[in-house]
N, C-alpha and C positions, 0 to 999 in steps of 0.2 A: 504494500500500500504506500503510495507516495505521500509526501508531506502536504501537498495540496488537497488530497482526498481526505486526509486525517483531520484537517482543520476546516473542512467545508461547512460544518454545522455551526461554527463559531463566528462571531462578528469580527470584522476586520478592524485592526487597530485598537481593539479594546485591551487594555492592560490592567492588571490588578496591581495597585500600588504596594510597594514593599513597606512593612511596618517601620515606624520610626527607629526602633531598636536595631533594625537590619536583620533580625533573627527570623528565619522562615521555618515555622513548625509545621506539623502535619495538618493542623487546621487551616493554615494559610494555603497550603497546596490544595486542600480540598475545596476551599472557597475559590481559589484561582481556577480550578478545573470546572467549577460550576459558574464562574464569572460573577460571583457576588462580591461584595466589598470585602477585601482582605484586610483593609485598614481597621474595620470594626471588629472588636472581640466578639466571641460567641456569647450570646445573652443566656444566662442561666437564671431561672427564677430564684429569688432569695428564699432561703429556708429549704432548699432542695437537698436531699441526702445524695451524696455522690460516692464514687468509689474511694475518695479520699477519706471518708468517714470510716470505712472498713479498715484501712491502713492505720488510722488513728487509734482504733480499738486495739489492734494487735500491738502497735508500738507503745501505747500507754501501759498496757498490761505487762508486756515484756520489760519495759523500763522500770515499772514498779517492783516487779519480782527481783530484777537484778540489783536495783539501787537499795531497796530496803532489805533484801536478803543479804547483800554485801555489808550493810550497816549492822545487821544482826550477826553476821559472821565476825566482824571486827569486835563488837561488844562481847560476843561469846568467847573469843580468843582472849580478850582482856579480862573479863570477869569470870570465866569458866562457864560450864553448861552450854557449850557451843551449839549442840543440836536444838536446844530449846530456843535460843536466841535467833537462830537461822529460821526456824519454823515460824516464830513470832514475826520476824521481819518480813518474810514472804507473805504471810497472811495480811499484815499491815499494808504492805505494798500493793497487793491486789485490791484491798478495800479502798485505799486512796485512789488508785487508778480507776476503779469503777465509779467512785464518787466524782472524780474530775470528768470522766466521760459522760456521766449522767448530766452534769451541769452544762457541759459543752453542747451536747445534742439537744438538751431541753430548750436552750435558748434559740435554736433554729426553728422549732415548731414544726407542725406537719406541713408538708409541701403539697402541691397540687398532684392529683393522681395522674400519672402518665402511663401509657401502655408501652411496653418494650417491643422492639422490633423482633420479628421471628427471624433468627439467624441460621435456621437449618437449611 
């Protein structure tokens, strides 16, 4: 297929502007391919739960376990009864992580219901 045939459906001379930062991400290329404005960011409704929230859950819980478990290990090494302090630190870390996540996700509120695309 020639270059002329590949671009036959597109308007001539229409260019999608490069973002001010100069960084072209996947969304920019997607907008450029559909000829919508690449200068405008994708609009996401406020309060929408995204994939970032799933990573926040994993990272908060892992950080809580490691941080407070490590503090429990240090206290257990210093004061004795290491297994007791480690277990207490891990439980405290999970409790704090869940509390922080609850507060973070609570402030977002329920988002609008959207149907997911069938990717099969």
